[in-house]
PAZAPA-4460 file (N, C-alpha, C; in steps of 0.05 Angstrom, whole numbers, plus 32768, in hexadecimal, padded with zeros to 4 digits):
% residues 362
    n_x    n_y    n_z   ca_x   ca_y   ca_z    c_x    c_y    c_z   seq   type   mol
   805D   8411   8381   806E   8417   8391   8071   8439   8388     1      M     A
   807B   844C   83A0   807A   8467   839F   8093   846D   83A3     2      V     A
   809B   8482   839F   80B6   848F   83A8   80B6   84B1   83A9     3      F     A
   80BB   84B8   83BA   80C2   84D3   83BE   80D4   84DF   83AF     4      G     A
   80CF   84F2   83A8   80EA   84F9   8394   80EE   851C   838E     5      G     A
   80E0   8520   8377   80E7   853A   8369   80E2   8551   837D     6      R     A
   80F2   8567   837B   80E7   8582   838E   80D1   8590   837E     7      S     A
   80C3   859A   8389   80B0   85AC   8381   80BC   85BF   836D     8      P     A
   80CE   85CC   8372   80DD   85D7   835A   80E3   85D0   8340     9      E     A
   80DE   85B5   833E   80DF   85A4   8323   80C9   85A4   831C    10      N     A
   80AB   85A0   832C   809C   859C   831A   808E   85B9   8312    11      I     A
   8095   85D2   831D   808E   85F0   8319   8096   85ED   82FE    12      H     A
   80B7   85EA   82FA   80BF   85ED   82E6   80B8   85DB   82CB    13      F     A
   80AC   85C0   82D5   80A0   85B5   82C0   8085   85BD   82B3    14      H     A
   807A   85CB   82C2   8061   85DB   82BA   8061   85EE   82AD    15      D     A
   807F   85F7   82B9   8081   861A   82A2   8086   8607   8283    16      L     A
   809C   85F5   8285   80A9   85ED   826C   8087   85DC   825D    17      H     A
   8072   85D3   8261   805E   85D9   8256   8055   85EF   824A    18      I     A
   8048   85FF   825B   8047   8620   824D   804D   862D   8241    19      C     A
   806B   8627   823F   807B   862F   8227   807C   861C   820E    20      D     A
   8071   860B   820A   806D   85FD   81F8   8057   8604   81E9    21      T     A
   8042   860A   81FE   8024   861A   81EB   8027   8639   81E2    22      W     A
   803B   8644   81ED   8043   8662   81E5   8055   865C   81C5    23      V     A
   805E   8646   81C7   806C   8641   81AE   8061   8639   8198    24      Q     A
   8050   8628   81A3   8043   8616   8188   8027   8628   8187    25      N     A
   8018   863B   8197   7FFC   8645   8198   8001   8662   8199    26      N     A
   8019   8675   8197   801E   8688   81A2   8002   86A7   818E    27      Q     A
   7FF4   8692   817B   7FDD   86A6   8176   7FC3   8698   8179    28      L     A
   7FC3   868B   818D   7FB4   8682   819B   7F9B   8692   81A5    29      L     A
   7FA5   86AE   81B2   7F92   86BA   81BF   7F95   86DC   81A9    30      H     A
   7FA4   86DE   8195   7FAC   86F3   8185   7FB5   8703   8195    31      G     A
   7FC1   8702   81A4   7FD6   8711   81B6   7FF1   8729   81A2    32      K     A
   7FFC   8715   8196   8016   8720   818B   8012   8734   8183    33      S     A
   801E   8740   8181   8029   875C   8171   802A   8757   8159    34      E     A
   801B   876E   8143   8013   8769   8126   8009   8758   8122    35      G     A
   7FFD   874A   812E   7FE3   8733   8129   7FCE   873A   811E    36      T     A
   7FC3   8732   8109   7FAC   8739   80F4   7F99   8724   80FE    37      D     A
   7F7E   872D   810E   7F6C   8717   8119   7F63   8709   8107    38      P     A
   7F61   870D   80F1   7F5B   86F9   80D8   7F6E   86D6   80DD    39      S     A
   7F8C   86E6   80EA   7F9E   86CF   80EA   7F9A   86C0   8107    40      D     A
   7F83   86C7   811C   7F81   86BB   8130   7F75   869F   812A    41      V     A
   7F7A   8688   8128   7F75   866F   8122   7F51   8668   8131    42      P     A
   7F47   865C   8120   7F2B   8654   8128   7F24   8641   8140    43      S     A
   7F15   863C   814B   7F0D   8627   815D   7F1A   860B   8158    44      V     A
   7F10   8607   813D   7F1D   85EC   813A   7F3C   85E2   8139    45      A     A
   7F49   85FC   8127   7F62   85FE   8123   7F71   85FD   8143    46      S     A
   7F62   8619   8151   7F6F   8612   8171   7F6F   85F8   817A    47      Q     A
   7F5A   85DE   817B   7F61   85C0   817D   7F6F   85BB   8170    48      K     A
   7F75   85BF   815A   7F8F   85AC   814F   7FA4   85B1   8155    49      D     A
   7FA9   85CE   815F   7FC8   85DF   8161   7FCA   85C6   8187    50      M     A
   7FB2   85C4   8192   7FBF   85C5   81A7   7FC4   859E   81A8    51      K     A
   7FBB   8598   8197   7FBD   8574   8198   7FD7   8575   8185    52      Q     A
   7FDD   8584   816F   8005   858D   8172   800F   8591   818A    53      Q     A
   8008   85A4   819A   8015   85A6   81A9   801B   8590   81C1    54      A     A
   8008   8583   81BE   800E   856C   81D8   8017   8550   81C5    55      F     A
   801A   854E   81B5   801E   8538   819A   8031   8541   818C    56      W     A
   8043   8549   818E   805F   854F   817A   8072   853A   8180    57      N     A
   8084   8535   816B   809E   852F   8169   80A1   8524   8186    58      P     A
   80AE   853D   8198   80BC   8537   81B3   80AA   8520   81C4    59      S     A
   8091   8521   81BD   807C   850A   81D2   8080   84F2   81CA    60      N     A
   808D   84E6   81B4   8095   84D0   81B5   80A6   84C4   81CA    61      Y     A
   80A1   84AD   81D7   80A9   84A0   81F0   80CD   8491   81EC    62      H     A
   80DC   849A   81F3   80F3   8489   81F6   80F0   846B   81F2    63      W     A
   80E1   8469   820F   80DA   844D   821D   80CB   8442   8209    64      Q     A
   80B7   8447   81F4   80AB   843F   81E2   80BD   842F   81CA    65      S     A
   80A7   841D   81BE   80AC   8406   81AB   80AE   8413   818C    66      K     A
   80BC   8424   8185   80B5   842C   816E   80AF   8447   816D    67      G     A
   809B   8452   8159   8096   846E   815B   806F   846D   8168    68      N     A
   8076   8468   817F   805D   8462   8191   805D   847B   81A6    69      V     A
   8046   8488   81A2   8045   84A3   81AF   8047   84A0   81CF    70      K     A
   804E   84AF   81E9   804D   84AB   8200   8034   84A5   8202    71      A     A
   802F   8498   821A   801A   8483   821B   800F   8493   8238    72      S     A
   7FF7   849F   8240   7FED   84AC   825B   7FF2   84C2   8258    73      G     A
   7FFF   84C9   8276   8004   84DF   827F   801C   84DD   828C    74      V     A
   8032   84E0   8290   8046   84E2   829D   8045   84ED   82B7    75      E     A
   803A   84FF   82BA   8034   8512   82DD   8021   8511   82D9    76      D     A
   800C   84FF   82EF   7FF5   84FC   82F0   7FE4   8515   82FA    77      M     A
   7FF8   8527   8307   7FEE   8540   8311   7FD9   8555   82FC    78      V     A
   7FE1   8548   82E3   7FDB   855B   82C5   7FBE   854C   82C3    79      L     A
   7FB2   8538   82D0   7F9B   8529   82C5   7F80   853C   82CC    80      L     A
   7F75   853C   82BB   7F5C   854C   82BC   7F52   8549   82D2    81      P     A
   7F4D   8531   82DF   7F3F   8523   82F4   7F4C   8515   8302    82      K     A
   7F5B   8521   831F   7F6D   8514   832F   7F5B   84FF   8343    83      I     A
   7F4C   84EA   8335   7F45   84D4   8344   7F4D   84BB   8343    84      Q     A
   7F4B   84A6   8358   7F4F   848B   8356   7F4B   8480   8339    85      E     A
   7F36   847E   8333   7F2D   8470   8314   7F45   847E   82FF    86      A     A
   7F49   8493   82F7   7F56   84A5   82E7   7F72   84A1   82EC    87      S     A
   7F7B   849C   8302   7F99   8498   830D   7F9B   8477   8302    88      I     A
   7F8B   845F   8308   7F94   844B   8302   7F95   8444   82E9    89      V     A
   7F80   845B   82D6   7F75   8450   82B9   7F95   845A   82AB    90      E     A
   7FA0   8470   82BC   7FB4   8483   82A9   7FD7   8469   82B2    91      N     A
   7FD5   845E   82C8   7FEA   844B   82D4   7FE6   842C   82BF    92      L     A
   7FCE   8428   82BD   7FC8   8410   82AE   7FD0   8414   8292    93      K     A
   7FD0   842B   8282   7FD1   8430   8265   7FF2   843A   825D    94      K     A
   7FFD   843D   8273   8016   843F   8270   8028   8429   8274    95      R     A
   801B   841F   8291   8024   83F2   828C   8028   83E2   8276    96      Y     A
   800D   83E8   826F   800A   83DC   8252   8016   83DE   823D    97      M     A
   8026   83FA   823F   803F   8401   8226   8059   8400   8230    98      D     A
   805B   83EE   8242   8077   83EC   8258   8083   8407   8260    99      D     A
   8074   841A   826E   807E   8432   8273   8073   8430   8295   100      L     A
   8085   8428   82A8   8080   8422   82C4   8085   8431   82CF   101      I     A
   8093   844C   82C9   8091   8467   82DE   807C   8475   82DB   102      F     A
   8071   8489   82E9   8065   8499   82E8   805F   84B3   8302   103      T     A
   8068   84C8   82FB   8067   84DA   830C   804C   84E2   831C   104      Y     A
   8047   84EF   8334   8030   84F8   8337   8038   8508   8351   105      I     A
   8042   8528   8345   804E   8540   8353   8068   8530   8356   106      G     A
   8071   8532   837A   808C   8532   8379   8097   850C   8384   107      P     A
   807C   8502   8377   807F   84E2   8382   8087   84CE   8363   108      V     A
   808D   84BC   8364   8096   84AB   8347   807F   8491   834F   109      L     A
   8070   8489   833D   806D   8473   8343   8070   845E   8333   110      I     A
   807D   8446   833A   8083   842E   8326   8070   8410   832F   111      S     A
   806C   840F   8317   805E   83F2   8314   806E   83D8   830C   112      V     A
   806C   83C9   831D   807E   83B9   8317   8076   83A4   82FB   113      N     A
   808C   83A6   82EA   807D   839E   82CE   808A   8376   82D0   114      P     A
   8097   836B   82E9   809A   8353   82EB   80A7   8342   82D3   115      F     A
   80B6   8357   82C7   80CF   834D   82AD   80E3   8361   82B1   116      K     A
   80FE   835C   829F   810E   836E   829B   810E   8382   8288   117      Q     A
   810A   839F   828F   8106   83AE   827F   811A   83B9   8271   118      M     A
   8121   83C6   825B   813D   83CD   8243   8140   83F4   824C   119      P     A
   8136   83FB   8265   8142   8415   826B   814F   841F   8280   120      Y     A
   815E   8407   8289   816F   840F   82A0   8194   8400   8299   121      F     A
   8192   8414   8281   81AE   840E   827B   81C1   8422   827F   122      T     A
   81D6   8426   8274   81E9   8441   8274   81E1   8454   8267   123      E     A
   81CF   844C   8248   81CA   8461   823E   81B2   8470   8256   124      K     A
   81A4   846B   8267   8196   8479   826E   81A2   8484   8284   125      E     A
   81B6   8476   8290   81C7   8485   82A6   81D1   84A2   8298   126      I     A
   81D5   84A6   8280   81E0   84B4   827A   81CB   84C5   8272   127      D     A
   81B5   84C6   8267   81A0   84D7   8265   8194   84E0   8278   128      M     A
   8194   84D6   828E   818D   84DF   82A8   8191   84F3   82B6   129      Y     A
   81BC   84EE   82B8   81C5   84F9   82C2   81C4   851C   82C1   130      Q     A
   81CF   852D   82D2   81C6   853E   82D1   81B1   8553   82C0   131      G     A
   8198   853F   82BA   817A   8552   82A9   816A   8556   82BA   132      A     A
   815C   8569   82B5   8149   856D   82C8   812F   8557   82C7   133      A     A
   8120   855A   82D6   810A   8547   82DB   80FB   8545   82C4   134      S     A
   80F4   855C   82B3   80E1   855C   82A1   80EB   855C   8283   135      Y     A
   8109   8554   8283   8113   854C   8267   810E   8532   8263   136      E     A
   8110   851B   8270   810F   8503   8267   80F1   84FB   8270   137      N     A
   80ED   84DE   826D   80DC   84D0   8275   80D5   84CB   8291   138      P     A
   80C0   84C2   82AB   80C3   84C6   82BA   80D6   84AC   82C3   139      P     A
   80E9   84A6   82D6   80FE   848D   82DA   8107   8496   82FA   140      H     A
   8107   847D   8304   811C   8481   8316   8139   8484   831F   141      I     A
   813B   848F   8302   815B   8493   8303   815A   84B5   8305   142      Y     A
   813C   84C0   82FE   8138   84D7   82FC   8133   84E5   8312   143      A     A
   8126   84CE   8326   8128   84D7   833E   8142   84D3   8355   144      L     A
   8153   84C3   834C   8170   84C1   835B   8181   84D3   8353   145      T     A
   817D   84E3   833B   8191   84F7   833C   8184   8512   833E   146      D     A
   816E   8519   8344   815B   8534   8351   816E   852C   836C   147      N     A
   816B   851A   837D   8170   8517   838B   8194   851A   8394   148      M     A
   819B   8514   8384   81BF   850F   838A   81BE   8529   8387   149      Y     A
   81B6   8537   8368   81BD   8553   8364   81BA   856C   837B   150      R     A
   81A3   856C   838A   8194   8572   839E   81AC   8573   83BE   151      N     A
   81B5   8556   83BA   81C6   8555   83D6   81D9   8569   83C7   152      M     A
   81EB   856D   83AA   820C   8577   83B2   8202   8595   83BA   153      L     A
   81E7   85A4   83A2   81E6   85C2   83A0   81E0   85C7   83C1   154      I     A
   81CA   85B8   83C6   81BC   85C7   83E0   81CC   85BC   83FC   155      D     A
   81DF   85B7   83F6   81F3   85A0   8413   81E0   859B   8425   156      Q     A
   81C4   8587   841E   81B8   857F   8433   81AE   855B   842B   157      E     A
   81AD   854E   843E   81A1   8531   8447   818A   852F   8434   158      N     A
   818E   851A   8421   8175   8517   8411   8174   84FA   8419   159      Q     A
   8152   84F1   840E   8142   84D1   841C   8134   84C9   8401   160      C     A
   8134   84B2   8404   811B   84A8   83F1   8114   8491   83FA   161      V     A
   80F8   8496   83FF   80E6   8482   840F   80DB   846C   83FA   162      I     A
   80DE   8456   83FA   80D5   8444   83EC   80BD   842E   83F1   163      I     A
   80A7   842F   83EF   808E   8420   8405   8082   8413   83E1   164      S     A
   8076   8404   83EE   8061   83EF   83DD   8059   83D6   83E8   165      G     A
   804D   83C8   83E3   803E   83AA   83E4   8059   8399   83DE   166      E     A
   8057   8379   83E9   8067   8369   83E5   8063   8365   83C1   167      S     A
   807F   8365   83BA   807A   835C   839C   807D   8375   8389   168      G     A
   807F   8391   839A   8086   83A7   8387   8094   83B2   8373   169      A     A
   80AC   83A8   8384   80C5   83A7   8370   80D9   83BF   838E   170      G     A
   80CE   83C4   839F   80E2   83D5   83AF   80F8   83D1   83B2   171      K     A
   810C   83B1   83B9   811D   83AC   83B8   812C   83B4   83A1   172      T     A
   812A   83AC   8381   812D   83AC   8369   8137   83CA   8367   173      V     A
   8122   83D9   836A   8127   83F8   8361   813A   8409   8382   174      C     A
   8141   83F8   8395   8153   8402   83A8   8170   8402   839A   175      A     A
   8170   83E5   838E   818D   83DF   837B   818F   83F3   836D   176      K     A
   817D   83F8   8356   817C   840A   8342   8189   8421   834D   177      F     A
   817C   8432   8366   8183   8452   8371   81A3   844B   8374   178      I     A
   81AB   8434   8389   81C6   8430   838E   81D4   8431   8374   179      M     A
   81CF   8425   8361   81E3   8418   834C   81ED   8437   8337   180      N     A
   81D1   844B   8338   81D1   8460   8327   81E5   8478   833F   181      Y     A
   81DE   8473   8350   81EE   8482   8364   820F   847F   835C   182      L     A
   8215   8460   835E   8236   8456   8359   823C   845A   8341   183      A     A
   8227   8463   832B   8232   8470   8312   823F   848A   830D   184      K     A
   8228   849B   8320   8227   84B9   8310   823B   84C1   8326   185      V     A
   8244   84B5   8339   8253   84C4   8350   826F   84C5   834A   186      S     A
   8279   84BA   8330   82A3   84B9   8333   82AF   84AD   8349   187      G     A
   82C3   84B6   8345   82D2   84B5   8360   82F3   84A0   8355   188      G     A
   8301   8498   8367   8312   8488   835C   8319   846A   8365   189      G     A
   8330   8461   8371   832A   8446   8371   8324   843E   8393   190      P     A
   832D   8455   83A2   831B   8454   83C9   8300   8459   83C5   191      S     A
   82F8   846D   83AE   82D7   846B   83AD   82C7   844F   839F   192      V     A
   82DB   8447   838B   82CF   8437   837C   82C8   8415   8398   193      Q     A
   82DC   8419   83A5   82DD   8405   83B9   82C4   8404   83CA   194      K     A
   82C1   841F   83D8   82A4   8429   83E6   828E   841F   83D6   195      I     A
   828B   8428   83B9   827B   8423   83AF   8275   8402   83B4   196      K     A
   8289   83F3   83A7   8281   83DA   83A3   827C   83CA   83C0   197      D     A
   8281   83D9   83D8   8270   83CE   83EA   825A   83D0   83EE   198      V     A
   8253   83ED   83EC   8231   83F2   83E9   821C   83DA   83D8   199      I     A
   8226   83DF   83BB   8217   83C5   83B2   8221   83B2   83B3   200      L     A
   8235   83A6   83C2   822A   838D   83C8   822B   837F   83D8   201      E     A
   8223   8395   83EA   8203   8395   8402   81EF   8388   83FB   202      S     A
   81E7   838B   83E2   81D0   837E   83DC   81CC   835F   83D8   203      N     A
   81DC   834E   83CC   81DB   832F   83C8   81DB   8329   83E9   204      P     A
   81F1   8331   83FB   81F3   8324   840D   81DE   8330   8427   205      L     A
   81CC   8342   8423   81B5   8346   842E   819D   8333   8423   206      L     A
   819C   8334   8412   8188   8326   8407   8191   830E   840B   207      E     A
   81A2   8303   840F   81A9   82E5   8414   81A3   82DA   842E   208      A     A
   81A4   82E4   8442   819D   82E8   845A   8184   82FD   8469   209      F     A
   8174   82FE   8450   8159   8310   8458   813E   830D   8448   210      G     A
   814B   8302   842E   8130   8305   841B   812D   82E1   8419   211      N     A
   8114   82E4   8414   8108   82C6   840E   80EE   82BF   83FC   212      A     A
   80E9   82AC   83E9   80D6   82A6   83D6   80B4   82AA   83F0   213      K     A
   80AB   82BC   83E4   808D   82B8   83EE   8076   82B0   83D6   214      T     A
   8062   82AD   83E0   8052   82AC   83CC   8045   82C4   83B9   215      V     A
   804C   82D3   83BF   804D   82ED   83B4   8065   82FB   83A0   216      R     A
   8076   82E8   83A7   8095   82F6   83A3   80AF   82EA   83A5   217      N     A
   80B9   82DF   838F   80D1   82D3   838A   80EC   82DD   839E   218      N     A
   80E9   82EE   83A5   8103   82FC   83B5   80F8   8317   83C6   219      N     A
   80EB   8307   83D7   80DB   8324   83EA   80EC   832A   83FE   220      S     A
   80F2   8344   8407   80FD   8346   841C   80EC   8345   8437   221      S     A
   80F5   8337   8443   80EC   832F   845E   80F8   8343   8478   222      R     A
   80FF   8359   8470   8108   836B   8480   8106   8386   8472   223      F     A
   8103   8399   848A   8109   83B7   847E   8128   83C1   8481   224      G     A
   8132   83D0   8474   814B   83DC   846C   814D   83FE   846D   225      K     A
   8169   8407   8477   8163   8426   8479   817E   8423   846C   226      Y     A
   8182   8430   8455   819E   8432   8449   81AA   844A   8448   227      V     A
   81BD   844F   845B   81C6   8471   8454   81DF   846C   8444   228      E     A
   81EA   847F   8438   81FC   8482   8427   820D   84A0   842D   229      I     A
   8228   849A   8437   8230   84B8   843C   8240   84C3   8427   230      Q     A
   8239   84E4   8419   824F   84E7   8406   8260   84F7   8410   231      F     A
   8274   8502   8404   8281   851B   8402   8282   8532   83FB   232      T     A
   8289   854D   83FF   8286   8566   83F3   8282   8560   83D3   233      K     A
   8293   8551   83C5   828E   854E   83AE   827E   8537   839E   234      G     A
   826E   8529   83AF   8257   8516   83A5   8264   84FE   83AB   235      G     A
   827E   84F9   83AB   8284   84E0   83AF   8283   84CB   83CA   236      Q     A
   8274   84B4   83C4   8270   849F   83D9   827F   8497   83F1   237      P     A
   827A   84A4   840B   8297   849D   841C   8290   848F   8434   238      D     A
   827C   8481   842F   8270   846A   8449   825A   8465   844D   239      G     A
   824E   8457   8455   8231   8455   845D   8226   8443   8472   240      G     A
   8208   843B   846C   8204   842C   8484   81E6   8421   847F   241      K     A
   81EF   840E   8489   81CE   83FA   847D   81C3   83F2   849B   242      I     A
   81A8   83FB   849E   8198   83F5   84BE   8184   83E2   84AC   243      S     A
   8184   83CB   84BC   816D   83B7   84BC   815E   83B3   84D3   244      N     A
   813F   83B7   84CD   812D   83AD   84DE   811B   839E   84D9   245      F     A
   8109   8394   84E9   80EC   8382   84E4   80FC   836B   84D9   246      L     A
   8108   8359   84D8   8111   8342   84CF   80FD   8330   84D6   247      L     A
   80F2   831E   84C3   80DA   8308   84C4   80F1   82EF   84CD   248      E     A
   80F7   82EF   84E4   8104   82DB   84F5   80F3   82BB   84F7   249      K     A
   80D4   82C4   84FA   80C8   82A9   84F9   80D3   829A   84E0   250      S     A
   80DD   82A0   84C9   80DE   8292   84AA   80EE   8280   84B1   251      R     A
   8102   8281   84CC   8118   826C   84CC   810A   8253   84D1   252      V     A
   80F1   8255   84E5   80E6   8239   84EE   80D1   8232   84E0   253      V     A
   80C3   823E   84C8   80A8   823E   84C4   80A4   824D   84AA   254      S     A
   8094   8241   8497   809C   824D   847C   807A   8241   8470   255      Q     A
   806F   824F   8465   8052   8246   845A   8053   823C   8440   256      N     A
   803E   822A   8439   8042   821F   8426   8050   8231   8409   257      P     A
   805D   8220   83F5   8067   8233   83E4   807A   8244   83E7   258      S     A
   8082   8244   83F9   8099   8259   8408   80AE   8253   840C   259      E     A
   80C8   8261   8415   80E7   8256   8415   80E7   8266   842D   260      R     A
   80F9   825B   843C   8109   8261   844E   8119   827B   8446   261      N     A
   812A   8283   8450   8145   829A   844A   8156   8288   8434   262      F     A
   815A   829D   841D   8169   8294   8409   8187   8283   840D   263      H     A
   8196   8290   8423   81AD   8285   842B   81B3   826C   842C   264      V     A
   8196   825D   8439   8197   8242   8441   819A   8233   8424   265      F     A
   818F   8236   8416   8184   8226   83FC   81A3   822D   83E9   266      Y     A
   81A9   824B   83EA   81C8   824C   83DF   81E2   823A   83ED   267      Q     A
   81DB   8239   840A   81EE   822B   8413   81F5   820F   8403   268      L     A
   81E0   8206   8409   81D5   81E2   840C   81E1   81DD   83E4   269      I     A
   81D3   81F0   83D1   81D6   81F1   83B8   81EC   81F8   83A9   270      M     A
   81FD   8209   83B5   8218   821B   83AE   8232   8216   83B5   271      G     A
   822F   8206   83D3   8251   8200   83DF   8259   81E4   83CE   272      A     A
   8272   81E4   83D5   827C   81D2   83CE   827C   81BF   83D6   273      T     A
   8288   81A3   83CD   8282   818B   83D7   8298   818A   83F9   274      S     A
   82AD   8195   83F6   82B2   8197   8411   82AE   81A8   8424   275      E     A
   8296   81C0   841E   8289   81D3   842C   8276   81BB   8437   276      E     A
   826B   81B2   8425   8251   819F   8430   825A   8181   8444   277      K     A
   826F   817E   8442   8278   8168   8451   827E   817E   846E   278      G     A
   828E   818A   846D   828E   8197   847E   827A   81A2   8499   279      E     A
   8264   81AB   8483   8257   81B4   8491   8238   81A2   849C   280      F     A
   823F   8185   848A   822E   816D   8485   821A   8179   847F   281      G     A
   8214   8184   8463   81FA   818B   8456   81F5   817A   8443   282      L     A
   81E2   8173   843E   81CC   815F   8424   81B1   816F   841F   283      T     A
   81A5   8162   8417   8191   816D   8402   817D   8177   8415   284      E     A
   8170   8198   8406   8159   81A0   8415   8141   8198   842A   285      P     A
   813C   817D   8418   8124   8173   841E   8131   8166   8439   286      S     A
   8149   815F   8445   8151   8154   845C   8145   8165   847A   287      Y     A
   8141   8182   8477   8144   8192   848B   8128   819B   8490   288      Y     A
   8124   819B   84A4   8104   819F   84B0   80FF   81BC   84AF   289      Y     A
   8118   81CC   84AE   8112   81EE   84A4   8111   81F0   8490   290      Y     A
   8116   81DE   847C   8112   81E5   845C   80FA   81D4   8453   291      L     A
   80F2   81C2   845B   80DE   81AC   8452   80BE   81AE   8458   292      N     A
   80BB   81C7   8468   80A1   81CE   8474   8092   81D3   8455   293      Q     A
   809B   81E6   844B   808A   81F0   8434   8083   81DD   841D   294      S     A
   8098   81CB   8416   80A3   81BC   8403   80B0   81CB   83E5   295      G     A
   80AE   81E3   83EB   80C6   81F0   83D2   80D9   81F1   83D5   296      T     A
   80F1   81EF   83CA   8109   81EE   83C8   811D   8200   83B7   297      Y     A
   8113   8205   839D   8119   8212   838C   80FC   822A   837E   298      S     A
   810E   8241   836F   80FC   8250   8369   8103   8256   834A   299      V     A
   80E7   825C   8341   80F6   8265   8320   8106   827A   831C   300      D     A
   8117   827B   830C   8125   828F   8301   813D   8293   8316   301      G     A
   813C   8288   832B   814F   8283   8340   8166   826F   8342   302      T     A
   8183   827D   833D   81A1   8267   833D   81A7   826B   835E   303      D     A
   81A5   8255   836A   81A6   8258   8380   81C4   8257   8382   304      D     A
   81D6   8245   8368   81EC   8243   8370   81FF   8258   836A   305      V     A
   81F2   8266   8358   81FB   8287   8345   81FF   8292   836A   306      K     A
   81E1   8296   8375   81E6   82A3   8383   81F1   82A7   83A2   307      D     A
   81FA   8289   83A5   820D   8282   83BC   8228   8290   83AD   308      Y     A
   8232   828D   8398   8249   82A0   8393   824B   82B8   838C   309      E     A
   8237   82C2   838D   822E   82E0   8394   8234   82EB   83B3   310      E     A
   821E   82D6   83BD   8229   82DF   83DD   8240   82D9   83E8   311      T     A
   8252   82CA   83DE   826D   82C4   83E8   827F   82DD   83DF   312      R     A
   827C   82E1   83C0   8284   82FF   83B6   8285   8313   83C2   313      R     A
   8266   831B   83CD   825F   8330   83D9   826B   8333   8401   314      A     A
   826C   831B   8407   827B   831C   841E   8299   831B   8423   315      M     A
   82AA   831C   840C   82C6   8321   8401   82C4   8338   83FF   316      E     A
   82BC   8343   83E9   82B8   835F   83E7   82B5   8377   8400   317      V     A
   82A7   8370   8415   8296   837D   8429   82AB   8380   8442   318      I     A
   82C3   836B   843E   82D2   8364   844D   82D7   8354   8462   319      G     A
   82C4   8340   845E   82C0   832A   8477   82CB   831B   846F   320      I     A
   82E4   8311   8482   8301   82FD   8482   82F2   82E5   847A   321      S     A
   8308   82D2   846A   82FA   82B5   8462   82F5   82A7   847C   322      D     A
   8303   82A9   848F   82FF   829C   84A8   82D9   82A3   84B0   323      Y     A
   82DC   82BB   84B8   82BF   82C6   84B9   82A2   82B9   84AA   324      D     A
   82B4   82BB   8490   829B   82B2   847A   829C   8293   8485   325      Q     A
   82AE   8288   848C   82A2   8264   8490   8295   8263   84AD   326      V     A
   829D   8270   84C4   8283   8276   84D6   826B   8278   84D6   327      S     A
   8268   8296   84BC   824E   8294   84BB   8244   827D   84B7   328      V     A
   8249   8272   8496   823A   825E   848B   8241   8247   84A2   329      L     A
   8253   823E   84B1   8245   822A   84C8   8233   8234   84D5   330      Q     A
   822F   8244   84D7   8219   824D   84EE   81FD   8248   84E2   331      I     A
   8202   8253   84BC   81E5   824C   84B6   81DC   823A   84B2   332      V     A
   81F2   821E   84A7   81ED   8203   84AA   81E5   81F4   84C2   333      A     A
   81EF   8206   84DD   81EC   81FD   84F5   81CA   81FC   84FE   334      G     A
   81BD   8214   84EB   819E   8214   84FA   8198   8202   84EA   335      V     A
   81A4   81FF   84CF   8189   81E2   84BB   8192   81C9   84CD   336      L     A
   81A6   81C2   84DD   81A3   81AA   84EF   8197   81AB   8509   337      H     A
   8196   81C4   850C   8188   81C5   8531   816B   81C1   8522   338      L     A
   815F   81D5   850B   814B   81CB   850B   813D   81AB   8506   339      G     A
   8151   8198   8506   814A   8177   8502   8151   8173   851F   340      N     A
   8151   817E   8532   814E   8173   8550   8132   817B   855B   341      I     A
   812B   815D   8563   8113   815B   8573   810E   8155   858B   342      S     A
   8104   814D   8595   8104   814E   85B8   80EB   8140   85C3   343      F     A
   80EC   812D   85D3   80D0   811E   85DB   80D3   811E   85FC   344      V     A
   80C2   811C   8607   80C2   811C   8625   80CA   8105   8633   345      E     A
   80D3   8103   8649   80D6   80EC   8654   80E4   80EF   8674   346      Q     A
   80CC   80ED   867E   80CB   80F3   86A1   80D6   8110   86A2   347      G     A
   80C4   8125   8697   80BD   813A   869C   80E0   814B   868D   348      N     A
   80E5   8141   8684   8104   8143   867A   8100   8145   8655   349      Y     A
   8109   814F   8648   810B   815A   862B   8127   8147   8620   350      A     A
   8120   8133   8610   8136   8120   8608   8134   8124   85E6   351      V     A
   8149   811F   85DB   814A   811A   85C6   813C   810B   85B0   352      P     A
   8131   8109   85A3   8118   80FB   8596   8128   80E3   858E   353      N     A
   813F   80E1   8585   8146   80C5   8577   8166   80C8   8575   354      D     A
   8176   80B3   856E   8199   80B8   856F   81A2   80CE   8552   355      D     A
   818F   80CC   8543   819E   80E9   852F   819B   8102   853F   356      E     A
   8185   810D   8550   8186   8122   855B   819E   8126   856F   357      C     A
   819F   810E   857E   81BB   810B   858C   81CE   810F   8583   358      M     A
   81D4   8109   8567   81EF   8108   855B   81EE   8127   854E   359      Y     A
   81D4   8135   854B   81DC   814E   853E   81E5   815A   855D   360      L     A
   81D5   8159   8572   81E1   8167   858F   8201   816A   8590   361      I     A
   8206   8146   8590   8226   8152   859B   8239   8157   8582   362      Q     A
***
């Protein structure tokens, strides 16, 4: 998964910082300091030792690592001796094995999905990256986001982050981290907080109606989205817009083996109250043709009941009235019932297959 991010100025400053370290730790390397005795110039062997010390000083111990383990691999791969596919993959693998999932390559941030919860997305990291230059801390999506946010405030220009990758790469999760970081650092009063809540609560609602389990990803986004957040001159969120495109509509009527339909169908069946199930005529997922083709009704690590509560809460925060919420859920249930209607041909006419189909039509 790849992100566009740091500005060229930050990369240039990063290079200067490395040169600075060399001068401080190896200022006698070339014997050019005033008052330097040539005999004080280190030998080739000591020069090599000094180089190693310059690279492996205590500041190089990685904050993400467990215990006193030195930083793994190269944090910015433009510094690799040979920029080749093999060396890039080897560096990413080395860092991944040490739970370092973020790596720069120039102005791009590469993230390798660890498929587990990582410990460096807390308030501590938000404070660490807020207002810091990119080179001051290890590669992180917060660094990219903070750089984008500061550039917007300083240059008064629109900023854009492009998140791309194959299915299961972690694009949806990284988009959440970006939005959460912006909500944390942008400040503002109660009115601004309301806007932040709407922006953040849009995620569970979009995932309910647009995400599904596939063979490669238990929470795969089956659509593309363009999220636009508007800010005031002071940097507080002032509004936003989410554009959706390329929704996989065919998934509603057909799924491959070991896959599921969109989450909202299972959330409604499993999470609805007894009164709602009676009103919507709902029963077990295996009863519905649009859900039973794949034979998969649950997902490891997913609680459809809890997710249903989050979806309803998101509807409320966004401003959907109770009446409209019920109308939306009625449509969702109606789609399931429509899937159970089948027809046969009689005298060049299509008629319901049986009494149950007739009942559903009525």
